[in-house]
C-alpha positions, -999 to +999 in steps of 0.1 A: +585+124-156+615+110-138+639+077-149+618+052-128+583+065-143+597+064-179+612+026-171+575+015-161+561+036-192+586+016-214+578-016-195+539-012-195+540-008-236+563-035-237+535-056-220+504-037-238+522-051-273+527-087-259+494-089-248+482-076-281+502-103-298+487-127-276+451-119-285+461-118-325+471-155-322+432-159-306+421-152-341+437-177-356+414-205-376+419-241-361+398-274-359+410-282-396+429-310-390+423-344-375+419-352-335+455-347-324+454-313-343+425-300-328+433-313-295+468-296-299+453-259-314+430-260-284+457-265-257+475-236-273+450-215-273+442-222-234+475-220-227+476-184-245+444-173-227+457-182-194+490-163-203+469-134-218+453-130-181+484-129-167+496-104-191+465-082-184+469-086-145+503-075-147+494-044-168+470-032-143+497-037-116+524-018-137+493+012-144+490+012-106+525+014-094+528+043-122+497+060-109+511+056-074+544+070-084+529+098-103+513+108-070+541+102-042+571+102-063+586+068-049+573+036-030+587+031+007+588+000+019+562-008+049+590-024+074+621-007+071+609+030+054+637+026+026+628+033-009+618+002-032+646+000-057+631+000-095+647-037-102+619-050-075+595-025-084+598-039-119+596-074-115+570-071-089+547-037-096+525-047-060+559-051-040+552-031-007+583-047+009+622-043-001+635-076-012+659-079+023+624-072+046+602-097+019+624-120+027+625-116+065+587-119+064+583-149+045+610-169+067+589-158+096+558-171+078+577-202+070+588-204+106+553-201+122+537-228+095+562-255+105+549-288+126+555-283+165+586-304+175+585-338+195+577-334+230+605-331+253+615-365+274+616-404+263+599-414+231+579-442+236+587-477+224+582-487+190+554-511+180+573-545+171+579-555+133+558-587+125 
């Protein structure tokens, strides 16, 4: 296993430990305080569940990336064909573009969604203020 796969494996283990800590927090008893305490506990539990779901999704993405790298050895950018750096893969395990190509794709997408410019020619007169 090369350095990239070792780094990903360490990140995956770190995420799994983090998820285990989050799940351990769900077992803590609550509901024995006043209304404000109970509301705070309920909100904390909802936030922890949401965080746990995101953590689990990240674990799945890291597992998928690790499996891909074990088969092919590296992940290449779909636009320029260059190898996607490990730092980007750790930040965004599902990345299929390098940072530069992703930035260009997002800029192009933003330009496609801009409203059309005003038509050429003089603007119609503004309505009088009353």
